[in-house]
C-alpha positions as a printed NumPy array, in Angstrom:
array([[ 195.674, -160.589,  -17.261],
       [ 192.489, -158.592,  -18.056],
       [ 192.453, -154.828,  -17.959],
       [ 190.282, -153.122,  -15.277],
       [ 187.697, -151.903,  -17.813],
       [ 187.42 , -155.509,  -19.312],
       [ 186.993, -156.996,  -15.774],
       [ 184.291, -154.516,  -15.007],
       [ 182.459, -155.17 ,  -18.262],
       [ 182.635, -158.952,  -17.621],
       [ 181.391, -158.475,  -14.052],
       [ 178.494, -156.189,  -15.376],
       [ 177.616, -158.75 ,  -17.974],
       [ 177.351, -161.576,  -15.424],
       [ 175.347, -159.399,  -13.111],
       [ 172.782, -158.553,  -15.702],
       [ 172.631, -161.965,  -17.373],
       [ 169.125, -163.018,  -18.211],
       [ 167.682, -159.618,  -17.003],
       [ 165.258, -158.053,  -19.424],
       [ 163.284, -154.727,  -19.259],
       [ 159.899, -155.194,  -20.945],
       [ 157.76 , -152.312,  -22.142],
       [ 154.357, -152.288,  -23.769],
       [ 154.107, -149.773,  -26.678],
       [ 151.762, -148.986,  -29.529],
       [ 151.696, -146.958,  -32.89 ],
       [ 148.885, -145.726,  -34.96 ],
       [ 148.59 , -146.669,  -38.648],
       [ 146.25 , -145.028,  -41.113],
       [ 143.783, -147.434,  -42.621],
       [ 142.285, -147.042,  -46.18 ],
       [ 142.519, -143.814,  -48.091],
       [ 144.665, -140.817,  -47.072],
       [ 141.442, -138.606,  -46.806],
       [ 139.841, -140.922,  -44.284],
       [ 140.601, -140.334,  -40.596],
       [ 140.505, -143.984,  -39.643],
       [ 143.453, -145.371,  -37.738],
       [ 144.477, -148.821,  -36.501],
       [ 146.32 , -149.134,  -33.157],
       [ 149.046, -151.782,  -33.321],
       [ 150.445, -153.051,  -29.957],
       [ 154.119, -153.849,  -29.497],
       [ 156.286, -155.435,  -26.849],
       [ 159.781, -153.946,  -26.551],
       [ 162.373, -155.93 ,  -24.659],
       [ 165.705, -154.267,  -23.607],
       [ 168.449, -156.971,  -22.702],
       [ 170.629, -155.57 ,  -19.912],
       [ 173.387, -157.993,  -20.481],
       [ 174.352, -156.574,  -23.858],
       [ 172.222, -153.66 ,  -24.416],
       [ 170.277, -155.14 ,  -27.362],
       [ 166.541, -154.636,  -28.075],
       [ 163.903, -156.803,  -29.632],
       [ 160.352, -155.726,  -30.649],
       [ 157.544, -158.124,  -31.143],
       [ 153.94 , -157.688,  -32.098],
       [ 151.578, -160.005,  -30.313],
       [ 149.493, -162.043,  -32.752],
       [ 145.7  , -161.358,  -32.898],
       [ 143.403, -163.849,  -34.446],
       [ 141.811, -162.926,  -37.544],
       [ 143.287, -159.476,  -37.691],
       [ 144.176, -159.598,  -41.444],
       [ 147.642, -158.092,  -40.928],
       [ 151.118, -159.599,  -40.62 ],
       [ 152.211, -159.871,  -37.051],
       [ 155.038, -161.441,  -34.953],
       [ 158.672, -160.244,  -34.923],
       [ 158.893, -156.557,  -35.688],
       [ 162.635, -156.18 ,  -35.025],
       [ 165.14 , -159.093,  -34.352],
       [ 167.34 , -158.907,  -31.292],
       [ 170.096, -156.48 ,  -32.051],
       [ 172.04 , -153.646,  -30.752],
       [ 170.754, -150.32 ,  -32.172],
       [ 172.911, -147.243,  -32.475],
       [ 171.583, -144.243,  -30.528],
       [ 170.505, -141.163,  -32.413],
       [ 172.244, -137.933,  -32.665],
       [ 170.784, -136.724,  -29.438],
       [ 171.093, -139.801,  -27.23 ]])
């Protein structure tokens, strides 16, 4: 027999199965020498999987961009910071 907390976790897991929150994000990266003020904006797609609380970050590929793109962070559970 399962404990109440285990049953509730299993029910929540089934309820959130295959549900994903998807966020578009970006970060700025300096290009060239440190003295130049040129920056490159890199777009990301962050996926939060409700079933297990894991995240995945991908960078959509852009043709002829000259930088490595693709999977930025494999799907995994990430520990929260000190304030979260």
